[in-house]
Structures are given as C-alpha cells and as structure tokens.
Backbone as CSV, one residue per row, in Angstrom:
resi,resn,N_x,N_y,N_z,CA_x,CA_y,CA_z,C_x,C_y,C_z
1,UNK,-13.870,21.923,-170.949,-14.386,22.802,-171.234,-13.565,24.003,-171.494
2,UNK,-13.095,24.873,-172.437,-12.371,26.132,-172.644,-12.769,26.914,-171.153
3,UNK,-11.431,27.863,-171.145,-12.356,28.727,-169.771,-12.469,30.090,-170.503
4,UNK,-13.560,30.428,-170.074,-14.922,31.845,-170.839,-15.925,31.055,-171.711
5,UNK,-16.213,29.992,-171.725,-16.982,29.062,-171.954,-18.316,29.531,-171.251
6,UNK,-19.580,29.103,-171.800,-21.012,28.963,-170.642,-21.147,27.972,-171.444
7,UNK,-21.326,27.243,-170.402,-21.910,25.930,-170.022,-22.981,25.574,-170.550
8,UNK,-23.920,25.089,-170.863,-25.126,24.521,-171.438,-26.282,24.391,-170.515
9,UNK,-25.902,24.410,-169.388,-26.984,24.346,-167.941,-26.199,25.580,-167.366
10,UNK,-26.486,26.938,-167.061,-26.012,27.761,-166.240,-27.000,28.605,-165.068
11,UNK,-27.733,27.289,-164.708,-28.515,27.614,-163.532,-29.293,26.270,-162.949
12,UNK,-29.940,26.507,-161.440,-30.560,25.611,-160.824,-31.881,25.046,-161.437
13,UNK,-31.864,24.096,-162.157,-33.001,23.467,-163.014,-34.249,23.060,-161.862
14,UNK,-33.735,22.355,-161.152,-34.242,22.102,-160.185,-35.449,23.059,-159.522
15,UNK,-35.138,24.562,-159.078,-35.881,25.648,-158.319,-35.747,26.644,-159.726
16,UNK,-35.306,25.748,-160.639,-35.462,27.295,-161.619,-35.143,28.138,-161.506
17,UNK,-33.305,28.269,-161.071,-32.960,29.787,-160.558,-31.670,29.678,-160.618
18,UNK,-31.098,31.146,-160.254,-29.795,31.373,-159.992,-28.909,31.330,-158.662
19,UNK,-30.392,31.511,-157.997,-29.609,31.482,-156.864,-31.028,31.042,-156.054
20,UNK,-31.115,29.272,-155.239,-32.390,28.984,-154.982,-33.014,30.147,-153.903
21,UNK,-34.469,30.267,-154.222,-35.312,30.469,-153.406,-36.775,29.960,-153.159
22,UNK,-36.747,29.284,-152.629,-37.896,28.145,-152.055,-38.365,28.430,-150.338
23,UNK,-39.586,28.624,-150.298,-39.892,28.374,-149.282,-41.042,27.302,-149.071
24,UNK,-41.715,26.888,-149.816,-42.354,26.006,-149.969,-42.692,25.164,-151.597
25,UNK,-42.750,23.729,-151.330,-43.019,23.477,-153.098,-44.512,22.334,-152.803
26,UNK,-44.673,22.602,-153.995,-46.145,21.270,-154.035,-45.952,20.925,-155.488
27,UNK,-46.487,19.189,-155.150,-46.085,18.080,-156.535,-47.350,17.841,-156.867
28,UNK,-47.415,18.086,-157.900,-48.568,17.199,-158.753,-48.833,16.611,-160.202
29,UNK,-49.515,15.202,-159.881,-48.947,14.569,-160.978,-49.868,15.207,-162.568
30,UNK,-49.095,15.285,-163.751,-49.708,15.926,-164.527,-50.457,14.767,-165.292
31,UNK,-49.734,13.696,-165.283,-49.638,12.789,-166.540,-49.382,11.403,-166.018
32,UNK,-49.903,10.440,-166.028,-49.510,9.105,-165.364,-49.701,8.105,-166.236
33,UNK,-49.178,7.456,-166.793,-49.281,6.325,-167.906,-48.484,4.621,-167.204
34,UNK,-48.667,3.880,-167.758,-48.178,2.569,-166.955,-46.480,2.853,-167.265
35,UNK,-45.942,3.671,-168.025,-44.339,3.525,-168.478,-44.140,5.201,-168.477
36,UNK,-44.943,5.666,-168.049,-44.125,7.371,-168.326,-45.309,7.953,-167.255
37,UNK,-44.540,9.016,-166.930,-45.403,10.037,-165.640,-44.801,11.277,-165.378
38,UNK,-45.858,12.487,-165.659,-45.271,13.862,-165.776,-45.661,14.420,-163.930
39,UNK,-44.503,14.868,-163.159,-45.181,15.051,-162.401,-44.599,17.110,-162.774
40,UNK,-45.318,17.863,-162.415,-45.286,19.463,-162.000,-44.914,19.435,-160.493
41,UNK,-43.925,20.141,-159.866,-43.798,20.839,-159.229,-43.914,21.832,-159.176
42,UNK,-44.254,22.742,-157.867,-44.832,24.532,-157.756,-44.063,24.840,-157.053
43,UNK,-43.013,26.229,-157.072,-42.089,25.983,-156.180,-42.928,28.020,-155.604
44,UNK,-42.644,28.109,-154.501,-43.577,29.089,-153.642,-42.006,29.913,-153.066
45,UNK,-41.239,30.881,-153.604,-40.610,31.406,-152.508,-40.859,32.986,-152.034
46,UNK,-39.668,33.068,-151.400,-40.011,34.285,-150.341,-40.313,35.430,-151.361
47,UNK,-39.643,35.851,-152.298,-39.903,36.941,-153.418,-40.639,36.158,-154.187
48,UNK,-41.501,37.307,-155.230,-43.124,36.700,-155.631,-42.944,37.794,-156.911
49,UNK,-41.610,38.007,-157.639,-41.451,38.129,-158.835,-41.053,37.964,-160.050
50,UNK,-41.391,36.952,-159.922,-41.551,35.107,-161.127,-43.054,35.479,-162.002
51,UNK,-42.850,35.156,-162.913,-44.076,35.240,-163.594,-44.320,33.497,-163.077
52,UNK,-45.959,33.159,-163.167,-46.386,32.090,-162.878,-46.304,31.075,-163.611
53,UNK,-45.796,31.365,-164.875,-45.227,29.938,-165.397,-43.792,28.632,-164.925
54,UNK,-42.861,30.515,-164.302,-41.854,30.140,-164.003,-41.452,29.531,-162.795
55,UNK,-42.517,29.450,-162.339,-42.670,28.876,-160.501,-42.787,27.232,-160.805
56,UNK,-43.084,26.725,-162.002,-43.683,25.071,-161.890,-42.516,25.048,-163.130
57,UNK,-41.947,24.012,-161.866,-40.589,22.925,-163.109,-41.419,21.731,-163.008
58,UNK,-41.248,21.043,-164.718,-42.168,19.595,-164.325,-41.062,18.400,-164.890
59,UNK,-40.891,17.504,-164.545,-40.284,16.111,-164.445,-40.867,14.896,-165.095
60,UNK,-40.285,14.866,-166.036,-40.751,13.881,-167.218,-40.367,12.569,-166.819
61,UNK,-41.266,11.354,-166.289,-40.041,10.103,-166.181,-40.229,8.752,-167.140
62,UNK,-39.628,7.911,-166.883,-39.522,6.757,-167.817,-39.431,5.270,-167.190
63,UNK,-40.357,4.379,-167.397,-40.212,3.736,-166.828,-39.379,2.323,-167.797
64,UNK,-38.279,1.975,-166.421,-36.898,1.065,-167.227,-36.668,0.563,-166.603
65,UNK,-37.068,-1.571,-166.892,-36.074,-2.311,-166.076,-36.803,-1.915,-164.417
66,UNK,-38.319,-2.057,-164.625,-38.497,-1.366,-163.306,-38.599,-0.684,-162.446
67,UNK,-38.095,0.557,-163.001,-37.545,1.421,-161.962,-37.901,2.866,-162.846
68,UNK,-38.087,3.639,-162.219,-38.397,5.122,-162.673,-37.395,5.658,-162.829
69,UNK,-36.867,6.251,-164.548,-36.086,7.599,-164.185,-35.955,8.430,-164.488
70,UNK,-35.583,9.621,-164.382,-36.325,11.249,-165.121,-35.244,11.475,-166.838
71,UNK,-36.431,11.278,-167.709,-35.977,11.643,-169.039,-35.518,13.021,-169.299
72,UNK,-36.138,13.780,-168.171,-36.044,15.260,-168.895,-36.446,15.787,-167.727
73,UNK,-36.185,17.613,-167.745,-36.732,18.164,-166.486,-37.415,19.632,-167.675
74,UNK,-38.605,20.108,-167.389,-38.413,21.057,-168.162,-39.649,22.520,-167.343
75,UNK,-39.346,23.558,-167.867,-39.580,24.898,-167.660,-40.055,26.000,-168.185
76,UNK,-39.959,27.638,-167.320,-39.877,28.479,-168.528,-39.135,29.361,-167.597
77,UNK,-38.695,30.353,-168.370,-38.008,31.029,-167.614,-38.509,33.082,-168.203
78,UNK,-39.053,33.607,-167.915,-39.384,34.916,-168.328,-40.452,34.593,-169.485
79,UNK,-40.777,33.207,-169.190,-42.246,32.655,-169.930,-41.995,31.849,-171.058
80,UNK,-40.145,32.213,-171.765,-39.468,30.945,-172.438,-39.286,30.170,-172.146
81,UNK,-39.715,28.779,-172.566,-39.376,27.525,-172.251,-38.276,27.197,-172.869
82,UNK,-38.152,25.884,-171.541,-37.199,25.387,-171.266,-36.758,24.028,-171.253
83,UNK,-35.733,22.654,-171.667,-35.702,21.222,-171.507,-34.578,21.568,-171.396
84,UNK,-34.023,20.678,-170.142,-32.788,19.940,-170.006,-31.994,18.995,-171.134
85,UNK,-33.134,18.250,-171.489,-32.649,17.398,-172.584,-32.554,17.813,-173.893
86,UNK,-33.136,18.806,-174.044,-32.505,20.038,-175.321,-31.827,20.370,-175.676
87,UNK,-30.992,20.940,-174.085,-29.961,21.832,-174.216,-28.768,21.279,-174.330
88,UNK,-28.898,19.774,-173.704,-27.810,19.052,-173.557,-27.813,18.159,-174.933
89,UNK,-28.819,18.076,-175.861,-28.338,18.071,-177.181,-27.675,18.908,-177.607
90,UNK,-28.627,19.981,-177.525,-27.860,20.856,-178.282,-25.930,21.501,-177.953
91,UNK,-26.053,21.191,-176.877,-24.101,21.510,-176.837,-23.398,20.498,-177.239
92,UNK,-23.989,19.319,-177.581,-23.427,18.217,-177.777,-23.205,18.228,-179.375
93,UNK,-24.254,19.060,-179.982,-24.143,19.345,-181.458,-23.146,20.492,-181.943
94,UNK,-22.469,21.089,-180.882,-21.793,22.346,-181.134,-20.321,21.887,-180.754
C-alpha cells in the first residue's frame, strides 16, 4: 500500500473503536439456523459517550465443512452502519 493511503479498516472492529475501552461484554444469539448464525456482542466500556447502537458488534457465521466461520462483522459508528465485508469488497474495487 502506498505511503499515506488510508487502509480499508482503520479501526478495531472487535471493539468498534480506535482505542479499545472494554469493561465487560455480553453475547446474545440474534439468529440461529442450521448453517447460519448471528451473534450480537454488547460492549460496555468505562466511557459512556457512545450511542447505544455503537456498543453492539454483530458477527455473522456460516457453517462450512462442519466448521463455523466468520462471514462478516457489522456495527455502527455514530449511528452509521458498517460491514467489514463491504469495506474489503469496496477496497478491492478501487
């Protein structure tokens, strides 16, 4: 990547932050099917300045060859939705 270019993922998607602030977290199953599942991880930090929707990171899983694999990670930042799959797909197009 040329010097000065912005990378497609410039934050920590696991904590949905620039600087991880995780005091605790809770995992809930949003959807479960035989070959697909979505887990919602609600992150509580020491700071409370984030919008409620920005505290939730969703992991989409697919079952392939008897193993669960992460298919996408989704969340929102300041209420704007993001998807790791979309960020990487868009970066490959440019």
